[in-house]
Residue, then its C-alpha position, 0 to 999 in steps of 0.5 A: m152427405g158423408e153418411k154411411l149406410s149399413a145393410f138392412n137385415p129384416v131379421d134384426f127386427l123380429q122378436g124371437e125364434a117363432e117370428i124367425d120361423e114364420f119369416l122363413a116359412e113365408a119365404r119358403i112358399d114364395e114362387n121365386p126360390d131366391v127369396f128363400a135363399i136370401a131369407l136364410g142368408h139374413v137369418a144366418k147373418h143375424r146369428g153371426g153365421f156368414t157374409s151373404s153372397v149378395e154382399t160379396s157380389l157372388n152369383t150363387k147359381n154359377q158357383t162351383t164347389t171343388v172337393e179335394s181328394s183326401p184319405q178319409p174313410q168312405s161313408p157306408a153308402h159308398r162302400p162296396p158290400p162285404k164279401p160273403i163268408a165261406h162256410p166249411 
């Protein structure tokens, strides 16, 4: 009666990277995009990446990201074009 169940991760039963790749490929072609997101979470957790949103009861569709301003250099795609050099 006092049994503790752990979360099931199907990736724990796959044999090597080729099977993990096949697992992700099958999840990717599913018409429900949540299947692929969950599969990626299983792979990341298997590799020691993170706790999935399913386990933390977060809804990934309603999450927002806050980006703080910092004096970091802009990427080339966000810089204005250089001014032309005047020739004498």
